[in-house]
Biopython code that builds the backbone (N, CA, C, O; Angstrom):
import numpy as np
from Bio.PDB.StructureBuilder import StructureBuilder

atoms = [
    (1, "MET", "N", (125.961, 118.908, 57.365)),
    (1, "MET", "CA", (126.926, 119.814, 56.777)),
    (1, "MET", "C", (127.211, 119.366, 55.348)),
    (1, "MET", "O", (127.449, 118.183, 55.101)),
    (2, "LEU", "N", (127.187, 120.285, 54.431)),
    (2, "LEU", "CA", (127.504, 119.996, 53.039)),
    (2, "LEU", "C", (128.451, 121.064, 52.540)),
    (2, "LEU", "O", (128.166, 122.258, 52.626)),
    (3, "GLU", "N", (129.570, 120.625, 52.021)),
    (3, "GLU", "CA", (130.532, 121.540, 51.399)),
    (3, "GLU", "C", (130.838, 120.970, 50.021)),
    (3, "GLU", "O", (131.178, 119.794, 49.892)),
    (4, "ARG", "N", (130.721, 121.789, 49.010)),
    (4, "ARG", "CA", (130.988, 121.336, 47.646)),
    (4, "ARG", "C", (132.006, 122.278, 47.016)),
    (4, "ARG", "O", (131.832, 123.497, 47.017)),
    (5, "ARG", "N", (133.077, 121.686, 46.476)),
    (5, "ARG", "CA", (134.079, 122.461, 45.758)),
    (5, "ARG", "C", (134.206, 121.885, 44.359)),
    (5, "ARG", "O", (134.154, 120.671, 44.166)),
    (6, "ARG", "N", (134.375, 122.776, 43.381)),
    (6, "ARG", "CA", (134.411, 122.342, 41.977)),
    (6, "ARG", "C", (135.562, 123.038, 41.261)),
    (6, "ARG", "O", (135.780, 124.240, 41.416)),
    (7, "TRP", "N", (136.285, 122.258, 40.479)),
    (7, "TRP", "CA", (137.362, 122.761, 39.640)),
    (7, "TRP", "C", (137.044, 122.390, 38.202)),
    (7, "TRP", "O", (136.471, 121.334, 37.935)),
    (8, "GLU", "N", (137.425, 123.275, 37.267)),
    (8, "GLU", "CA", (137.115, 123.026, 35.858)),
    (8, "GLU", "C", (138.269, 123.424, 34.953)),
    (8, "GLU", "O", (139.070, 124.302, 35.275)),
    (9, "THR", "N", (138.328, 122.749, 33.811)),
    (9, "THR", "CA", (139.102, 123.204, 32.657)),
    (9, "THR", "C", (138.063, 123.523, 31.589)),
    (9, "THR", "O", (136.866, 123.561, 31.876)),
    (10, "SER", "N", (138.508, 123.749, 30.380)),
    (10, "SER", "CA", (137.542, 124.075, 29.335)),
    (10, "SER", "C", (136.639, 122.885, 28.981)),
    (10, "SER", "O", (135.535, 123.082, 28.473)),
    (11, "VAL", "N", (137.096, 121.653, 29.243)),
    (11, "VAL", "CA", (136.305, 120.481, 28.848)),
    (11, "VAL", "C", (136.064, 119.468, 29.972)),
    (11, "VAL", "O", (135.306, 118.517, 29.779)),
    (12, "ARG", "N", (136.692, 119.649, 31.144)),
    (12, "ARG", "CA", (136.562, 118.672, 32.223)),
    (12, "ARG", "C", (136.165, 119.356, 33.532)),
    (12, "ARG", "O", (136.350, 120.562, 33.697)),
    (13, "TYR", "N", (135.618, 118.568, 34.457)),
    (13, "TYR", "CA", (135.309, 119.084, 35.795)),
    (13, "TYR", "C", (135.736, 118.053, 36.841)),
    (13, "TYR", "O", (135.922, 116.874, 36.539)),
    (14, "TYR", "N", (135.884, 118.525, 38.067)),
    (14, "TYR", "CA", (136.251, 117.678, 39.195)),
    (14, "TYR", "C", (135.576, 118.278, 40.416)),
    (14, "TYR", "O", (135.715, 119.476, 40.662)),
    (15, "GLU", "N", (134.848, 117.479, 41.186)),
    (15, "GLU", "CA", (134.166, 117.977, 42.384)),
    (15, "GLU", "C", (134.583, 117.176, 43.610)),
    (15, "GLU", "O", (134.832, 115.973, 43.541)),
    (16, "ALA", "N", (134.652, 117.879, 44.729)),
    (16, "ALA", "CA", (134.859, 117.256, 46.030)),
    (16, "ALA", "C", (133.668, 117.677, 46.895)),
    (16, "ALA", "O", (133.429, 118.866, 47.104)),
    (17, "ILE", "N", (132.934, 116.692, 47.387)),
    (17, "ILE", "CA", (131.724, 116.955, 48.165)),
    (17, "ILE", "C", (131.909, 116.372, 49.553)),
    (17, "ILE", "O", (132.062, 115.161, 49.714)),
    (18, "ARG", "N", (131.893, 117.236, 50.549)),
    (18, "ARG", "CA", (132.016, 116.813, 51.938)),
    (18, "ARG", "C", (130.620, 116.786, 52.536)),
    (18, "ARG", "O", (129.887, 117.773, 52.465)),
    (19, "THR", "N", (130.255, 115.656, 53.124)),
    (19, "THR", "CA", (128.933, 115.515, 53.716)),
    (19, "THR", "C", (129.029, 114.563, 54.900)),
    (19, "THR", "O", (130.125, 114.158, 55.287)),
    (20, "VAL", "N", (127.901, 114.210, 55.467)),
    (20, "VAL", "CA", (127.840, 113.320, 56.628)),
    (20, "VAL", "C", (127.032, 112.085, 56.258)),
    (20, "VAL", "O", (125.976, 112.193, 55.635)),
    (21, "ASP", "N", (127.528, 110.907, 56.643)),
    (21, "ASP", "CA", (126.789, 109.678, 56.347)),
    (21, "ASP", "C", (125.735, 109.407, 57.427)),
    (21, "ASP", "O", (125.558, 110.213, 58.340)),
    (22, "LEU", "N", (125.050, 108.293, 57.321)),
    (22, "LEU", "CA", (123.976, 107.965, 58.271)),
    (22, "LEU", "C", (124.469, 107.748, 59.693)),
    (22, "LEU", "O", (123.680, 107.820, 60.636)),
    (23, "PHE", "N", (125.760, 107.483, 59.864)),
    (23, "PHE", "CA", (126.332, 107.247, 61.188)),
    (23, "PHE", "C", (126.942, 108.504, 61.787)),
    (23, "PHE", "O", (127.531, 108.456, 62.867)),
    (24, "GLY", "N", (126.804, 109.632, 61.091)),
    (24, "GLY", "CA", (127.329, 110.898, 61.597)),
    (24, "GLY", "C", (128.798, 111.128, 61.280)),
    (24, "GLY", "O", (129.384, 112.087, 61.783)),
    (25, "GLU", "N", (129.411, 110.278, 60.460)),
    (25, "GLU", "CA", (130.808, 110.422, 60.078)),
    (25, "GLU", "C", (130.925, 111.345, 58.873)),
    (25, "GLU", "O", (130.100, 111.297, 57.961)),
    (26, "ASP", "N", (131.965, 112.192, 58.876)),
    (26, "ASP", "CA", (132.249, 112.999, 57.689)),
    (26, "ASP", "C", (132.748, 112.078, 56.590)),
    (26, "ASP", "O", (133.555, 111.183, 56.843)),
    (27, "ILE", "N", (132.270, 112.295, 55.369)),
    (27, "ILE", "CA", (132.764, 111.539, 54.227)),
    (27, "ILE", "C", (133.065, 112.509, 53.086)),
    (27, "ILE", "O", (132.508, 113.604, 53.017)),
    (28, "LEU", "N", (133.949, 112.087, 52.205)),
    (28, "LEU", "CA", (134.285, 112.880, 51.037)),
    (28, "LEU", "C", (133.972, 112.072, 49.794)),
    (28, "LEU", "O", (134.427, 110.938, 49.638)),
    (29, "ILE", "N", (133.192, 112.670, 48.917)),
    (29, "ILE", "CA", (132.810, 112.048, 47.654)),
    (29, "ILE", "C", (133.474, 112.854, 46.552)),
    (29, "ILE", "O", (133.379, 114.081, 46.532)),
    (30, "LYS", "N", (134.152, 112.165, 45.629)),
    (30, "LYS", "CA", (134.708, 112.889, 44.501)),
    (30, "LYS", "C", (133.955, 112.480, 43.240)),
    (30, "LYS", "O", (133.559, 111.327, 43.074)),
    (31, "ALA", "N", (133.770, 113.451, 42.363)),
    (31, "ALA", "CA", (133.088, 113.223, 41.090)),
    (31, "ALA", "C", (133.897, 113.929, 40.012)),
    (31, "ALA", "O", (134.427, 115.017, 40.238)),
    (32, "TRP", "N", (133.992, 113.310, 38.844)),
    (32, "TRP", "CA", (134.783, 113.874, 37.766)),
    (32, "TRP", "C", (134.183, 113.483, 36.433)),
    (32, "TRP", "O", (133.408, 112.532, 36.339)),
    (33, "GLY", "N", (134.547, 114.223, 35.408)),
    (33, "GLY", "CA", (134.060, 113.857, 34.092)),
    (33, "GLY", "C", (134.234, 114.954, 33.071)),
    (33, "GLY", "O", (134.854, 115.985, 33.331)),
    (34, "GLY", "N", (133.674, 114.710, 31.905)),
    (34, "GLY", "CA", (133.713, 115.668, 30.814)),
    (34, "GLY", "C", (132.475, 116.556, 30.853)),
    (34, "GLY", "O", (131.395, 116.120, 31.253)),
    (35, "LYS", "N", (132.642, 117.782, 30.440)),
    (35, "LYS", "CA", (131.514, 118.709, 30.410)),
    (35, "LYS", "C", (130.561, 118.423, 29.263)),
    (35, "LYS", "O", (129.375, 118.742, 29.344)),
    (36, "PHE", "N", (131.074, 117.823, 28.190)),
    (36, "PHE", "CA", (130.276, 117.659, 26.981)),
    (36, "PHE", "C", (130.024, 116.203, 26.608)),
    (36, "PHE", "O", (129.604, 115.907, 25.489)),
    (37, "ASN", "N", (130.279, 115.303, 27.541)),
    (37, "ASN", "CA", (129.997, 113.887, 27.305)),
    (37, "ASN", "C", (129.589, 113.235, 28.620)),
    (37, "ASN", "O", (129.573, 113.893, 29.660)),
    (38, "ARG", "N", (129.271, 111.993, 28.584)),
    (38, "ARG", "CA", (128.814, 111.292, 29.783)),
    (38, "ARG", "C", (129.925, 110.494, 30.462)),
    (38, "ARG", "O", (129.645, 109.656, 31.319)),
    (39, "MET", "N", (131.156, 110.738, 30.096)),
    (39, "MET", "CA", (132.284, 110.043, 30.697)),
    (39, "MET", "C", (132.551, 110.632, 32.084)),
    (39, "MET", "O", (132.439, 111.843, 32.279)),
    (40, "GLY", "N", (132.896, 109.794, 33.024)),
    (40, "GLY", "CA", (133.212, 110.275, 34.355)),
    (40, "GLY", "C", (132.883, 109.238, 35.391)),
    (40, "GLY", "O", (132.594, 108.089, 35.057)),
    (41, "GLY", "N", (132.925, 109.635, 36.665)),
    (41, "GLY", "CA", (132.636, 108.709, 37.728)),
    (41, "GLY", "C", (132.451, 109.397, 39.067)),
    (41, "GLY", "O", (132.620, 110.610, 39.196)),
    (42, "VAL", "N", (132.100, 108.592, 40.058)),
    (42, "VAL", "CA", (131.877, 109.061, 41.427)),
    (42, "VAL", "C", (132.455, 108.016, 42.363)),
    (42, "VAL", "O", (132.340, 106.816, 42.114)),
    (43, "LYS", "N", (133.085, 108.482, 43.452)),
    (43, "LYS", "CA", (133.677, 107.541, 44.401)),
    (43, "LYS", "C", (133.755, 108.173, 45.789)),
    (43, "LYS", "O", (134.091, 109.351, 45.912)),
    (44, "VAL", "N", (133.449, 107.406, 46.831)),
    (44, "VAL", "CA", (133.661, 107.837, 48.213)),
    (44, "VAL", "C", (135.105, 107.515, 48.540)),
    (44, "VAL", "O", (135.524, 106.364, 48.420)),
    (45, "ILE", "N", (135.885, 108.528, 48.957)),
    (45, "ILE", "CA", (137.312, 108.283, 49.117)),
    (45, "ILE", "C", (137.862, 108.516, 50.517)),
    (45, "ILE", "O", (138.979, 108.085, 50.801)),
    (46, "ALA", "N", (137.130, 109.176, 51.395)),
    (46, "ALA", "CA", (137.667, 109.431, 52.735)),
    (46, "ALA", "C", (136.536, 109.434, 53.758)),
    (46, "ALA", "O", (135.419, 109.873, 53.482)),
    (47, "VAL", "N", (136.858, 108.936, 54.934)),
    (47, "VAL", "CA", (135.904, 108.929, 56.032)),
    (47, "VAL", "C", (136.614, 109.468, 57.265)),
    (47, "VAL", "O", (137.757, 109.105, 57.540)),
    (48, "GLY", "N", (135.930, 110.338, 58.005)),
    (48, "GLY", "CA", (136.507, 110.936, 59.210)),
    (48, "GLY", "C", (136.961, 112.357, 58.928)),
    (48, "GLY", "O", (137.478, 112.652, 57.850)),
    (49, "ASP", "N", (136.768, 113.221, 59.889)),
    (49, "ASP", "CA", (137.025, 114.649, 59.736)),
    (49, "ASP", "C", (138.441, 114.946, 59.254)),
    (49, "ASP", "O", (138.613, 115.673, 58.275)),
    (50, "GLU", "N", (139.445, 114.407, 59.913)),
    (50, "GLU", "CA", (140.834, 114.712, 59.570)),
    (50, "GLU", "C", (141.212, 114.152, 58.198)),
    (50, "GLU", "O", (141.900, 114.824, 57.430)),
    (51, "SER", "N", (140.780, 112.957, 57.886)),
    (51, "SER", "CA", (141.055, 112.372, 56.568)),
    (51, "SER", "C", (140.431, 113.198, 55.459)),
    (51, "SER", "O", (141.048, 113.412, 54.416)),
    (52, "VAL", "N", (139.221, 113.658, 55.678)),
    (52, "VAL", "CA", (138.522, 114.468, 54.678)),
    (52, "VAL", "C", (139.278, 115.774, 54.447)),
    (52, "VAL", "O", (139.472, 116.177, 53.300)),
    (53, "ARG", "N", (139.702, 116.435, 55.508)),
    (53, "ARG", "CA", (140.452, 117.692, 55.368)),
    (53, "ARG", "C", (141.734, 117.509, 54.574)),
    (53, "ARG", "O", (142.023, 118.280, 53.659)),
    (54, "ARG", "N", (142.505, 116.482, 54.931)),
    (54, "ARG", "CA", (143.764, 116.216, 54.223)),
    (54, "ARG", "C", (143.521, 115.928, 52.745)),
    (54, "ARG", "O", (144.257, 116.408, 51.883)),
    (55, "GLU", "N", (142.503, 115.157, 52.463)),
    (55, "GLU", "CA", (142.217, 114.780, 51.076)),
    (55, "GLU", "C", (141.762, 115.984, 50.253)),
    (55, "GLU", "O", (142.139, 116.102, 49.087)),
    (56, "ILE", "N", (140.966, 116.876, 50.828)),
    (56, "ILE", "CA", (140.542, 118.081, 50.111)),
    (56, "ILE", "C", (141.760, 118.940, 49.766)),
    (56, "ILE", "O", (141.850, 119.459, 48.653)),
    (57, "LEU", "N", (142.687, 119.093, 50.695)),
    (57, "LEU", "CA", (143.902, 119.873, 50.420)),
    (57, "LEU", "C", (144.732, 119.229, 49.316)),
    (57, "LEU", "O", (145.279, 119.927, 48.462)),
    (58, "ARG", "N", (144.826, 117.908, 49.328)),
    (58, "ARG", "CA", (145.578, 117.190, 48.303)),
    (58, "ARG", "C", (144.916, 117.365, 46.929)),
    (58, "ARG", "O", (145.597, 117.607, 45.932)),
    (59, "ILE", "N", (143.601, 117.243, 46.888)),
    (59, "ILE", "CA", (142.863, 117.407, 45.637)),
    (59, "ILE", "C", (143.046, 118.823, 45.096)),
    (59, "ILE", "O", (143.295, 119.008, 43.904)),
    (60, "GLU", "N", (142.922, 119.817, 45.968)),
    (60, "GLU", "CA", (143.075, 121.210, 45.546)),
    (60, "GLU", "C", (144.453, 121.441, 44.919)),
    (60, "GLU", "O", (144.555, 122.060, 43.859)),
    (61, "LYS", "N", (145.486, 120.959, 45.552)),
    (61, "LYS", "CA", (146.856, 121.120, 45.055)),
    (61, "LYS", "C", (147.021, 120.438, 43.692)),
    (61, "LYS", "O", (147.606, 121.013, 42.774)),
    (62, "THR", "N", (146.508, 119.223, 43.565)),
    (62, "THR", "CA", (146.623, 118.476, 42.310)),
    (62, "THR", "C", (145.854, 119.153, 41.185)),
    (62, "THR", "O", (146.370, 119.276, 40.074)),
    (63, "ARG", "N", (144.629, 119.593, 41.453)),
    (63, "ARG", "CA", (143.826, 120.241, 40.410)),
    (63, "ARG", "C", (144.510, 121.507, 39.908)),
    (63, "ARG", "O", (144.552, 121.745, 38.701)),
    (64, "ARG", "N", (145.046, 122.325, 40.813)),
    (64, "ARG", "CA", (145.741, 123.550, 40.401)),
    (64, "ARG", "C", (146.939, 123.222, 39.523)),
    (64, "ARG", "O", (147.166, 123.869, 38.501)),
    (65, "ARG", "N", (147.702, 122.215, 39.926)),
    (65, "ARG", "CA", (148.883, 121.820, 39.171)),
    (65, "ARG", "C", (148.519, 121.350, 37.759)),
    (65, "ARG", "O", (149.300, 121.519, 36.822)),
    (66, "LYS", "N", (147.334, 120.763, 37.614)),
    (66, "LYS", "CA", (146.897, 120.250, 36.314)),
    (66, "LYS", "C", (146.128, 121.274, 35.489)),
    (66, "LYS", "O", (145.582, 120.945, 34.436)),
    (67, "GLY", "N", (146.084, 122.523, 35.971)),
    (67, "GLY", "CA", (145.471, 123.586, 35.174)),
    (67, "GLY", "C", (143.996, 123.817, 35.413)),
    (67, "GLY", "O", (143.377, 124.580, 34.672)),
    (68, "TYR", "N", (143.409, 123.194, 36.412)),
    (68, "TYR", "CA", (142.004, 123.415, 36.726)),
    (68, "TYR", "C", (141.855, 124.728, 37.493)),
    (68, "TYR", "O", (142.764, 125.141, 38.213)),
    (69, "VAL", "N", (140.720, 125.368, 37.336)),
    (69, "VAL", "CA", (140.397, 126.604, 38.042)),
    (69, "VAL", "C", (139.190, 126.323, 38.922)),
    (69, "VAL", "O", (138.212, 125.726, 38.474)),
    (70, "GLU", "N", (139.263, 126.761, 40.191)),
    (70, "GLU", "CA", (138.129, 126.549, 41.087)),
    (70, "GLU", "C", (136.993, 127.487, 40.700)),
    (70, "GLU", "O", (137.207, 128.670, 40.434)),
    (71, "THR", "N", (135.791, 126.943, 40.673)),
    (71, "THR", "CA", (134.591, 127.713, 40.344)),
    (71, "THR", "C", (133.618, 127.629, 41.517)),
    (71, "THR", "O", (133.794, 126.808, 42.418)),
    (72, "SER", "N", (132.612, 128.463, 41.506)),
    (72, "SER", "CA", (131.577, 128.341, 42.528)),
    (72, "SER", "C", (130.699, 127.154, 42.162)),
    (72, "SER", "O", (130.277, 127.015, 41.014)),
    (73, "ALA", "N", (130.427, 126.305, 43.137)),
    (73, "ALA", "CA", (129.694, 125.051, 42.874)),
    (73, "ALA", "C", (128.234, 125.265, 42.684)),
    (73, "ALA", "O", (127.494, 124.307, 42.457)),
]
sb = StructureBuilder()
sb.init_structure("model")
sb.init_model(0)
sb.init_chain("A")
sb.init_seg("    ")
for serial, (resi, resn, name, xyz) in enumerate(atoms, 1):
    if name == "N":
        sb.init_residue(resn, " ", resi, " ")
    sb.init_atom(name, np.array(xyz, "f"), 0.0, 1.0, " ", f" {name:<3s}", serial, name[0])
structure = sb.get_structure()
């Protein structure tokens, strides 16, 4: 299973990628950075179905509050 959500401003992006690791556990990977430079990063932040769901909702709320708009990934 792969789910990718992306939020953007005019110069920045933020992605949340839900996937499955080698042990069959759901994991959430977040990626962020600038659209016009190489600044940014990637980090695995949640493991387990319920943790991943909660974290995606938290990320969505935070991105909206900071002016990001969700785009098709």
